[in-house]
LUMNURO-64881 format. One record per residue (C-alpha): z, y, x. Coordinates in steps of 0.05 Angstrom, whole numbers, padded with zeros to 5 digits, always signed. Layout:
# residues N
ZYX ...
//
This chain:
# residues 102
+02260+01850+01997 +02295+01809+01950 +02376+01812+01934 +02398+01756+01969 +02433+01720+01918 +02375+01721+01865 +02347+01649+01856 +02273+01626+01873 +02257+01628+01790 +02288+01702+01789 +02250+01724+01851 +02180+01693+01823 +02190+01732+01751 +02198+01795+01795 +02135+01782+01839 +02099+01769+01777 +02123+01829+01743 +02104+01869+01796 +02038+01845+01804 +02027+01857+01722 +02054+01926+01741 +02008+01937+01793 +01948+01915+01759 +01953+01954+01697 +01971+02012+01728 +01900+02011+01774 +01870+01992+01713 +01870+02009+01637 +01944+02038+01636 +01966+01999+01571 +02035+02005+01583 +02058+01949+01632 +02068+02006+01697 +02115+02040+01654 +02156+01982+01680 +02153+02014+01751 +02190+02070+01724 +02241+02034+01685 +02257+01989+01734 +02265+02041+01785 +02318+02066+01741 +02355+02001+01737 +02351+01990+01811 +02382+02059+01819 +02446+02029+01792 +02442+01975+01835 +02439+02022+01893 +02375+02007+01914 +02340+02063+01954 +02277+02085+01918 +02243+02089+01982 +02257+02008+01995 +02231+02010+01922 +02165+02038+01943 +02164+01994+02008 +02163+01938+01965 +02091+01953+01931 +02067+01969+02007 +02088+01900+02026 +02055+01867+01976 +01990+01905+02000 +02007+01877+02072 +02004+01813+02047 +01937+01817+02009 +01908+01856+02069 +01931+01793+02110 +01898+01738+02061 +01837+01773+02047 +01825+01783+02125 +01751+01805+02141 +01740+01815+02065 +01794+01873+02059 +01740+01932+02051 +01746+02000+02072 +01738+02011+02001 +01802+01966+01978 +01840+02003+02033 +01824+02068+02003 +01841+02045+01927 +01913+02015+01955 +01926+02076+01991 +01912+02108+01927 +01951+02063+01889 +02013+02071+01932 +02006+02147+01933 +02005+02145+01856 +02065+02099+01848 +02110+02133+01900 +02099+02194+01857 +02125+02161+01801 +02183+02131+01836 +02207+02193+01874 +02192+02234+01815 +02256+02245+01789 +02300+02226+01853 +02328+02296+01861 +02367+02274+01790 +02395+02211+01820 +02412+02248+01882 +02456+02294+01849 +02500+02246+01818 +02575+02255+01834 
//
């Protein structure tokens, strides 16, 4: 899901920022979660479909489910589904404005 041109440090930094944004979004919301909305707009300029941006977060959840195995509980699953719906709402909230650009 990363751009093929990106270096390993860039990919690692992007994943680190994504995880920090997820943790803040799921927790205290001190402001790091705003990075999600900011990155949506910057990725619009790259031509990244917003649906793919949302899918990136789902891939992280899927990877964590695989790592946790049987420790992935119904409670964790429900929390991730809510988190993904909330992220999708933020990511897609202004999609109509992007779609209307000439």
